[in-house]
PDB file of all heavy atoms in Angstrom:
ATOM      1  N   MET A   1      -8.241  -0.870  21.434  1.00  0.00           N
ATOM      2  CA  MET A   1      -8.477  -1.245  20.062  1.00  0.00           C
ATOM      3  C   MET A   1      -7.938  -2.632  19.810  1.00  0.00           C
ATOM      4  O   MET A   1      -8.629  -3.441  19.203  1.00  0.00           O
ATOM      5  CB  MET A   1      -7.830  -0.209  19.152  1.00  0.00           C
ATOM      6  CG  MET A   1      -8.069  -0.442  17.723  1.00  0.00           C
ATOM      7  SD  MET A   1      -9.774  -0.081  17.376  1.00  0.00           S
ATOM      8  CE  MET A   1      -9.967  -0.822  15.834  1.00  0.00           C
ATOM      9  N   ALA A   2      -6.724  -2.896  20.220  1.00  0.00           N
ATOM     10  CA  ALA A   2      -6.128  -4.214  19.970  1.00  0.00           C
ATOM     11  C   ALA A   2      -6.975  -5.323  20.590  1.00  0.00           C
ATOM     12  O   ALA A   2      -7.152  -6.384  19.998  1.00  0.00           O
ATOM     13  CB  ALA A   2      -4.710  -4.253  20.515  1.00  0.00           C
ATOM     14  N   GLU A   3      -7.518  -5.090  21.768  1.00  0.00           N
ATOM     15  CA  GLU A   3      -8.370  -6.078  22.418  1.00  0.00           C
ATOM     16  C   GLU A   3      -9.637  -6.334  21.599  1.00  0.00           C
ATOM     17  O   GLU A   3     -10.055  -7.472  21.429  1.00  0.00           O
ATOM     18  CB  GLU A   3      -8.762  -5.604  23.814  1.00  0.00           C
ATOM     19  CG  GLU A   3      -9.652  -6.581  24.550  1.00  0.00           C
ATOM     20  CD  GLU A   3     -10.038  -6.068  25.929  1.00  0.00           C
ATOM     21  OE1 GLU A   3      -9.278  -5.298  26.523  1.00  0.00           O
ATOM     22  OE2 GLU A   3     -11.133  -6.438  26.365  1.00  0.00           O
ATOM     23  N   GLN A   4     -10.234  -5.291  21.073  1.00  0.00           N
ATOM     24  CA  GLN A   4     -11.461  -5.430  20.292  1.00  0.00           C
ATOM     25  C   GLN A   4     -11.205  -6.136  18.966  1.00  0.00           C
ATOM     26  O   GLN A   4     -12.059  -6.889  18.492  1.00  0.00           O
ATOM     27  CB  GLN A   4     -12.110  -4.060  20.073  1.00  0.00           C
ATOM     28  CG  GLN A   4     -12.568  -3.405  21.350  1.00  0.00           C
ATOM     29  CD  GLN A   4     -13.506  -4.294  22.149  1.00  0.00           C
ATOM     30  OE1 GLN A   4     -14.471  -4.842  21.609  1.00  0.00           O
ATOM     31  NE2 GLN A   4     -13.224  -4.433  23.424  1.00  0.00           N
ATOM     32  N   VAL A   5     -10.063  -5.922  18.355  1.00  0.00           N
ATOM     33  CA  VAL A   5      -9.717  -6.623  17.112  1.00  0.00           C
ATOM     34  C   VAL A   5      -9.694  -8.130  17.394  1.00  0.00           C
ATOM     35  O   VAL A   5     -10.152  -8.930  16.583  1.00  0.00           O
ATOM     36  CB  VAL A   5      -8.382  -6.141  16.541  1.00  0.00           C
ATOM     37  CG1 VAL A   5      -7.892  -7.043  15.413  1.00  0.00           C
ATOM     38  CG2 VAL A   5      -8.518  -4.710  16.021  1.00  0.00           C
ATOM     39  N   GLY A   6      -9.182  -8.510  18.564  1.00  0.00           N
ATOM     40  CA  GLY A   6      -9.173  -9.900  18.942  1.00  0.00           C
ATOM     41  C   GLY A   6     -10.562 -10.488  19.111  1.00  0.00           C
ATOM     42  O   GLY A   6     -10.758 -11.692  19.049  1.00  0.00           O
ATOM     43  N   HIS A   7     -11.568  -9.629  19.302  1.00  0.00           N
ATOM     44  CA  HIS A   7     -12.961 -10.068  19.454  1.00  0.00           C
ATOM     45  C   HIS A   7     -13.743  -9.975  18.152  1.00  0.00           C
ATOM     46  O   HIS A   7     -14.952 -10.118  18.160  1.00  0.00           O
ATOM     47  CB  HIS A   7     -13.660  -9.248  20.537  1.00  0.00           C
ATOM     48  CG  HIS A   7     -13.139  -9.502  21.909  1.00  0.00           C
ATOM     49  ND1 HIS A   7     -13.299 -10.700  22.563  1.00  0.00           N
ATOM     50  CD2 HIS A   7     -12.459  -8.698  22.747  1.00  0.00           C
ATOM     51  CE1 HIS A   7     -12.738 -10.632  23.738  1.00  0.00           C
ATOM     52  NE2 HIS A   7     -12.208  -9.428  23.879  1.00  0.00           N
ATOM     53  N   GLY A   8     -13.064  -9.664  17.056  1.00  0.00           N
ATOM     54  CA  GLY A   8     -13.741  -9.676  15.765  1.00  0.00           C
ATOM     55  C   GLY A   8     -13.988  -8.315  15.138  1.00  0.00           C
ATOM     56  O   GLY A   8     -14.508  -8.252  14.035  1.00  0.00           O
ATOM     57  N   VAL A   9     -13.635  -7.226  15.786  1.00  0.00           N
ATOM     58  CA  VAL A   9     -13.807  -5.900  15.176  1.00  0.00           C
ATOM     59  C   VAL A   9     -12.895  -5.801  13.963  1.00  0.00           C
ATOM     60  O   VAL A   9     -11.717  -6.153  14.044  1.00  0.00           O
ATOM     61  CB  VAL A   9     -13.490  -4.774  16.190  1.00  0.00           C
ATOM     62  CG1 VAL A   9     -13.465  -3.411  15.517  1.00  0.00           C
ATOM     63  CG2 VAL A   9     -14.502  -4.787  17.313  1.00  0.00           C
ATOM     64  N   ALA A  10     -13.436  -5.344  12.843  1.00  0.00           N
ATOM     65  CA  ALA A  10     -12.650  -5.308  11.609  1.00  0.00           C
ATOM     66  C   ALA A  10     -12.480  -3.908  11.049  1.00  0.00           C
ATOM     67  O   ALA A  10     -11.740  -3.718  10.090  1.00  0.00           O
ATOM     68  CB  ALA A  10     -13.313  -6.185  10.554  1.00  0.00           C
ATOM     69  N   ARG A  11     -13.156  -2.909  11.639  1.00  0.00           N
ATOM     70  CA  ARG A  11     -13.065  -1.548  11.126  1.00  0.00           C
ATOM     71  C   ARG A  11     -13.014  -0.560  12.259  1.00  0.00           C
ATOM     72  O   ARG A  11     -13.549  -0.804  13.337  1.00  0.00           O
ATOM     73  CB  ARG A  11     -14.282  -1.216  10.266  1.00  0.00           C
ATOM     74  CG  ARG A  11     -14.367  -2.032   9.044  1.00  0.00           C
ATOM     75  CD  ARG A  11     -15.540  -1.627   8.206  1.00  0.00           C
ATOM     76  NE  ARG A  11     -15.557  -2.488   7.028  1.00  0.00           N
ATOM     77  CZ  ARG A  11     -16.534  -2.554   6.199  1.00  0.00           C
ATOM     78  NH1 ARG A  11     -17.610  -1.840   6.381  1.00  0.00           N
ATOM     79  NH2 ARG A  11     -16.477  -3.343   5.165  1.00  0.00           N
ATOM     80  N   TYR A  12     -12.380   0.560  11.989  1.00  0.00           N
ATOM     81  CA  TYR A  12     -12.407   1.654  12.956  1.00  0.00           C
ATOM     82  C   TYR A  12     -12.460   2.965  12.195  1.00  0.00           C
ATOM     83  O   TYR A  12     -12.014   3.052  11.066  1.00  0.00           O
ATOM     84  CB  TYR A  12     -11.245   1.594  13.936  1.00  0.00           C
ATOM     85  CG  TYR A  12      -9.906   2.088  13.442  1.00  0.00           C
ATOM     86  CD1 TYR A  12      -9.370   3.284  13.922  1.00  0.00           C
ATOM     87  CD2 TYR A  12      -9.152   1.372  12.526  1.00  0.00           C
ATOM     88  CE1 TYR A  12      -8.143   3.731  13.502  1.00  0.00           C
ATOM     89  CE2 TYR A  12      -7.924   1.805  12.100  1.00  0.00           C
ATOM     90  CZ  TYR A  12      -7.418   3.000  12.587  1.00  0.00           C
ATOM     91  OH  TYR A  12      -6.193   3.433  12.178  1.00  0.00           O
ATOM     92  N   ILE A  13     -13.032   3.958  12.824  1.00  0.00           N
ATOM     93  CA  ILE A  13     -13.190   5.289  12.216  1.00  0.00           C
ATOM     94  C   ILE A  13     -12.480   6.286  13.121  1.00  0.00           C
ATOM     95  O   ILE A  13     -12.659   6.273  14.339  1.00  0.00           O
ATOM     96  CB  ILE A  13     -14.675   5.663  12.096  1.00  0.00           C
ATOM     97  CG1 ILE A  13     -15.390   4.667  11.189  1.00  0.00           C
ATOM     98  CG2 ILE A  13     -14.829   7.093  11.580  1.00  0.00           C
ATOM     99  CD1 ILE A  13     -16.883   4.830  11.167  1.00  0.00           C
ATOM    100  N   VAL A  14     -11.697   7.135  12.493  1.00  0.00           N
ATOM    101  CA  VAL A  14     -10.979   8.176  13.228  1.00  0.00           C
ATOM    102  C   VAL A  14     -11.798   9.450  13.174  1.00  0.00           C
ATOM    103  O   VAL A  14     -12.110   9.935  12.098  1.00  0.00           O
ATOM    104  CB  VAL A  14      -9.573   8.408  12.614  1.00  0.00           C
ATOM    105  CG1 VAL A  14      -8.867   9.520  13.342  1.00  0.00           C
ATOM    106  CG2 VAL A  14      -8.770   7.136  12.654  1.00  0.00           C
ATOM    107  N   LEU A  15     -12.152   9.978  14.325  1.00  0.00           N
ATOM    108  CA  LEU A  15     -12.870  11.236  14.419  1.00  0.00           C
ATOM    109  C   LEU A  15     -11.961  12.247  15.101  1.00  0.00           C
ATOM    110  O   LEU A  15     -11.423  11.968  16.166  1.00  0.00           O
ATOM    111  CB  LEU A  15     -14.166  11.076  15.217  1.00  0.00           C
ATOM    112  CG  LEU A  15     -15.176  10.073  14.693  1.00  0.00           C
ATOM    113  CD1 LEU A  15     -16.336   9.945  15.665  1.00  0.00           C
ATOM    114  CD2 LEU A  15     -15.679  10.501  13.331  1.00  0.00           C
ATOM    115  N   GLY A  16     -11.790  13.379  14.490  1.00  0.00           N
ATOM    116  CA  GLY A  16     -10.952  14.402  15.104  1.00  0.00           C
ATOM    117  C   GLY A  16      -9.935  14.950  14.124  1.00  0.00           C
ATOM    118  O   GLY A  16      -9.863  14.553  12.971  1.00  0.00           O
ATOM    119  N   ALA A  17      -9.149  15.851  14.611  1.00  0.00           N
ATOM    120  CA  ALA A  17      -8.153  16.508  13.778  1.00  0.00           C
ATOM    121  C   ALA A  17      -6.775  15.925  14.054  1.00  0.00           C
ATOM    122  O   ALA A  17      -6.509  15.385  15.110  1.00  0.00           O
ATOM    123  CB  ALA A  17      -8.137  18.000  14.068  1.00  0.00           C
ATOM    124  N   GLY A  18      -5.897  16.031  13.092  1.00  0.00           N
ATOM    125  CA  GLY A  18      -4.534  15.567  13.263  1.00  0.00           C
ATOM    126  C   GLY A  18      -4.325  14.196  12.659  1.00  0.00           C
ATOM    127  O   GLY A  18      -5.263  13.482  12.332  1.00  0.00           O
ATOM    128  N   PRO A  19      -3.084  13.813  12.547  1.00  0.00           N
ATOM    129  CA  PRO A  19      -2.774  12.511  11.936  1.00  0.00           C
ATOM    130  C   PRO A  19      -3.088  11.361  12.875  1.00  0.00           C
ATOM    131  O   PRO A  19      -2.980  11.464  14.095  1.00  0.00           O
ATOM    132  CB  PRO A  19      -1.273  12.601  11.676  1.00  0.00           C
ATOM    133  CG  PRO A  19      -0.767  13.563  12.695  1.00  0.00           C
ATOM    134  CD  PRO A  19      -1.884  14.565  12.894  1.00  0.00           C
ATOM    135  N   ASP A  20      -3.482  10.241  12.308  1.00  0.00           N
ATOM    136  CA  ASP A  20      -3.721   9.029  13.080  1.00  0.00           C
ATOM    137  C   ASP A  20      -2.452   8.197  13.039  1.00  0.00           C
ATOM    138  O   ASP A  20      -1.964   7.861  11.967  1.00  0.00           O
ATOM    139  CB  ASP A  20      -4.877   8.252  12.468  1.00  0.00           C
ATOM    140  CG  ASP A  20      -5.104   6.932  13.178  1.00  0.00           C
ATOM    141  OD1 ASP A  20      -4.910   6.885  14.396  1.00  0.00           O
ATOM    142  OD2 ASP A  20      -5.466   5.958  12.497  1.00  0.00           O
ATOM    143  N   THR A  21      -1.913   7.847  14.182  1.00  0.00           N
ATOM    144  CA  THR A  21      -0.661   7.103  14.231  1.00  0.00           C
ATOM    145  C   THR A  21      -0.858   5.640  14.674  1.00  0.00           C
ATOM    146  O   THR A  21       0.107   4.937  14.910  1.00  0.00           O
ATOM    147  CB  THR A  21       0.348   7.766  15.186  1.00  0.00           C
ATOM    148  OG1 THR A  21      -0.220   7.786  16.509  1.00  0.00           O
ATOM    149  CG2 THR A  21       0.667   9.187  14.746  1.00  0.00           C
ATOM    150  N   PHE A  22      -2.112   5.203  14.778  1.00  0.00           N
ATOM    151  CA  PHE A  22      -2.377   3.840  15.247  1.00  0.00           C
ATOM    152  C   PHE A  22      -1.661   2.818  14.372  1.00  0.00           C
ATOM    153  O   PHE A  22      -1.029   1.876  14.882  1.00  0.00           O
ATOM    154  CB  PHE A  22      -3.869   3.572  15.258  1.00  0.00           C
ATOM    155  CG  PHE A  22      -4.208   2.178  15.708  1.00  0.00           C
ATOM    156  CD1 PHE A  22      -4.168   1.849  17.054  1.00  0.00           C
ATOM    157  CD2 PHE A  22      -4.541   1.202  14.783  1.00  0.00           C
ATOM    158  CE1 PHE A  22      -4.464   0.546  17.472  1.00  0.00           C
ATOM    159  CE2 PHE A  22      -4.847  -0.077  15.197  1.00  0.00           C
ATOM    160  CZ  PHE A  22      -4.801  -0.408  16.530  1.00  0.00           C
ATOM    161  N   ALA A  23      -1.740   2.959  13.054  1.00  0.00           N
ATOM    162  CA  ALA A  23      -1.127   1.996  12.148  1.00  0.00           C
ATOM    163  C   ALA A  23       0.384   1.947  12.315  1.00  0.00           C
ATOM    164  O   ALA A  23       0.984   0.879  12.197  1.00  0.00           O
ATOM    165  CB  ALA A  23      -1.488   2.309  10.712  1.00  0.00           C
ATOM    166  N   GLN A  24       1.011   3.069  12.606  1.00  0.00           N
ATOM    167  CA  GLN A  24       2.461   3.083  12.804  1.00  0.00           C
ATOM    168  C   GLN A  24       2.838   2.467  14.159  1.00  0.00           C
ATOM    169  O   GLN A  24       3.858   1.816  14.278  1.00  0.00           O
ATOM    170  CB  GLN A  24       3.027   4.509  12.725  1.00  0.00           C
ATOM    171  CG  GLN A  24       3.056   5.076  11.338  1.00  0.00           C
ATOM    172  CD  GLN A  24       1.714   5.601  10.860  1.00  0.00           C
ATOM    173  OE1 GLN A  24       0.890   6.014  11.683  1.00  0.00           O
ATOM    174  NE2 GLN A  24       1.482   5.556   9.568  1.00  0.00           N
ATOM    175  N   ARG A  25       1.985   2.666  15.147  1.00  0.00           N
ATOM    176  CA  ARG A  25       2.284   2.143  16.482  1.00  0.00           C
ATOM    177  C   ARG A  25       1.951   0.671  16.622  1.00  0.00           C
ATOM    178  O   ARG A  25       2.606  -0.038  17.393  1.00  0.00           O
ATOM    179  CB  ARG A  25       1.516   2.938  17.551  1.00  0.00           C
ATOM    180  CG  ARG A  25       1.992   4.379  17.685  1.00  0.00           C
ATOM    181  CD  ARG A  25       1.231   5.146  18.760  1.00  0.00           C
ATOM    182  NE  ARG A  25      -0.124   5.468  18.304  1.00  0.00           N
ATOM    183  CZ  ARG A  25      -1.248   5.000  18.840  1.00  0.00           C
ATOM    184  NH1 ARG A  25      -1.202   4.210  19.891  1.00  0.00           N
ATOM    185  NH2 ARG A  25      -2.419   5.320  18.357  1.00  0.00           N
ATOM    186  N   ARG A  26       0.942   0.185  15.923  1.00  0.00           N
ATOM    187  CA  ARG A  26       0.472  -1.221  16.050  1.00  0.00           C
ATOM    188  C   ARG A  26       0.286  -1.840  14.662  1.00  0.00           C
ATOM    189  O   ARG A  26      -0.829  -2.196  14.274  1.00  0.00           O
ATOM    190  CB  ARG A  26      -0.836  -1.255  16.822  1.00  0.00           C
ATOM    191  CG  ARG A  26      -0.821  -0.619  18.191  1.00  0.00           C
ATOM    192  CD  ARG A  26       0.075  -1.356  19.182  1.00  0.00           C
ATOM    193  NE  ARG A  26      -0.325  -2.721  19.422  1.00  0.00           N
ATOM    194  CZ  ARG A  26      -1.129  -3.109  20.388  1.00  0.00           C
ATOM    195  NH1 ARG A  26      -1.620  -2.248  21.232  1.00  0.00           N
ATOM    196  NH2 ARG A  26      -1.427  -4.381  20.522  1.00  0.00           N
ATOM    197  N   PRO A  27       1.341  -1.983  13.879  1.00  0.00           N
ATOM    198  CA  PRO A  27       1.160  -2.474  12.505  1.00  0.00           C
ATOM    199  C   PRO A  27       0.566  -3.876  12.419  1.00  0.00           C
ATOM    200  O   PRO A  27      -0.174  -4.187  11.485  1.00  0.00           O
ATOM    201  CB  PRO A  27       2.574  -2.444  11.919  1.00  0.00           C
ATOM    202  CG  PRO A  27       3.490  -2.426  13.083  1.00  0.00           C
ATOM    203  CD  PRO A  27       2.744  -1.733  14.186  1.00  0.00           C
ATOM    204  N   GLU A  28       0.846  -4.743  13.385  1.00  0.00           N
ATOM    205  CA  GLU A  28       0.307  -6.087  13.350  1.00  0.00           C
ATOM    206  C   GLU A  28      -1.215  -6.098  13.553  1.00  0.00           C
ATOM    207  O   GLU A  28      -1.916  -6.905  12.962  1.00  0.00           O
ATOM    208  CB  GLU A  28       0.964  -6.996  14.399  1.00  0.00           C
ATOM    209  CG  GLU A  28       0.657  -6.646  15.860  1.00  0.00           C
ATOM    210  CD  GLU A  28       1.348  -5.396  16.394  1.00  0.00           C
ATOM    211  OE1 GLU A  28       2.293  -4.903  15.808  1.00  0.00           O
ATOM    212  OE2 GLU A  28       0.902  -4.921  17.448  1.00  0.00           O
ATOM    213  N   THR A  29      -1.732  -5.168  14.330  1.00  0.00           N
ATOM    214  CA  THR A  29      -3.174  -5.051  14.527  1.00  0.00           C
ATOM    215  C   THR A  29      -3.810  -4.303  13.376  1.00  0.00           C
ATOM    216  O   THR A  29      -4.857  -4.704  12.860  1.00  0.00           O
ATOM    217  CB  THR A  29      -3.480  -4.343  15.852  1.00  0.00           C
ATOM    218  OG1 THR A  29      -2.850  -5.066  16.914  1.00  0.00           O
ATOM    219  CG2 THR A  29      -4.962  -4.245  16.112  1.00  0.00           C
ATOM    220  N   ALA A  30      -3.175  -3.234  12.942  1.00  0.00           N
ATOM    221  CA  ALA A  30      -3.738  -2.413  11.859  1.00  0.00           C
ATOM    222  C   ALA A  30      -3.841  -3.212  10.545  1.00  0.00           C
ATOM    223  O   ALA A  30      -4.741  -2.947   9.746  1.00  0.00           O
ATOM    224  CB  ALA A  30      -2.871  -1.179  11.640  1.00  0.00           C
ATOM    225  N   ALA A  31      -2.998  -4.179  10.353  1.00  0.00           N
ATOM    226  CA  ALA A  31      -3.039  -4.987   9.135  1.00  0.00           C
ATOM    227  C   ALA A  31      -4.336  -5.786   9.040  1.00  0.00           C
ATOM    228  O   ALA A  31      -4.763  -6.171   7.946  1.00  0.00           O
ATOM    229  CB  ALA A  31      -1.850  -5.928   9.076  1.00  0.00           C
ATOM    230  N   ARG A  32      -5.023  -5.996  10.161  1.00  0.00           N
ATOM    231  CA  ARG A  32      -6.270  -6.762  10.177  1.00  0.00           C
ATOM    232  C   ARG A  32      -7.500  -5.858  10.079  1.00  0.00           C
ATOM    233  O   ARG A  32      -8.624  -6.346  10.129  1.00  0.00           O
ATOM    234  CB  ARG A  32      -6.329  -7.594  11.457  1.00  0.00           C
ATOM    235  CG  ARG A  32      -5.199  -8.612  11.494  1.00  0.00           C
ATOM    236  CD  ARG A  32      -4.972  -9.272  12.825  1.00  0.00           C
ATOM    237  NE  ARG A  32      -6.195  -9.633  13.529  1.00  0.00           N
ATOM    238  CZ  ARG A  32      -6.193 -10.078  14.777  1.00  0.00           C
ATOM    239  NH1 ARG A  32      -5.060 -10.209  15.421  1.00  0.00           N
ATOM    240  NH2 ARG A  32      -7.325 -10.409  15.374  1.00  0.00           N
ATOM    241  N   LEU A  33      -7.310  -4.551   9.956  1.00  0.00           N
ATOM    242  CA  LEU A  33      -8.419  -3.603   9.911  1.00  0.00           C
ATOM    243  C   LEU A  33      -8.576  -2.994   8.540  1.00  0.00           C
ATOM    244  O   LEU A  33      -7.644  -2.957   7.761  1.00  0.00           O
ATOM    245  CB  LEU A  33      -8.179  -2.464  10.931  1.00  0.00           C
ATOM    246  CG  LEU A  33      -8.103  -2.877  12.384  1.00  0.00           C
ATOM    247  CD1 LEU A  33      -7.614  -1.706  13.202  1.00  0.00           C
ATOM    248  CD2 LEU A  33      -9.455  -3.347  12.869  1.00  0.00           C
ATOM    249  N   THR A  34      -9.778  -2.478   8.272  1.00  0.00           N
ATOM    250  CA  THR A  34     -10.006  -1.735   7.036  1.00  0.00           C
ATOM    251  C   THR A  34     -10.411  -0.325   7.382  1.00  0.00           C
ATOM    252  O   THR A  34     -10.832  -0.045   8.482  1.00  0.00           O
ATOM    253  CB  THR A  34     -11.140  -2.374   6.187  1.00  0.00           C
ATOM    254  OG1 THR A  34     -12.320  -2.460   6.963  1.00  0.00           O
ATOM    255  CG2 THR A  34     -10.714  -3.715   5.695  1.00  0.00           C
TER     256      THR A  34
END
């Protein structure tokens, strides 16, 4: 995901059950996503 954000990806969709921890693990990358 972090690599794709560097290539211009601005959104991601979480599919599945359970909490998504991406934003807690990578706050600098998540800040650039919607």
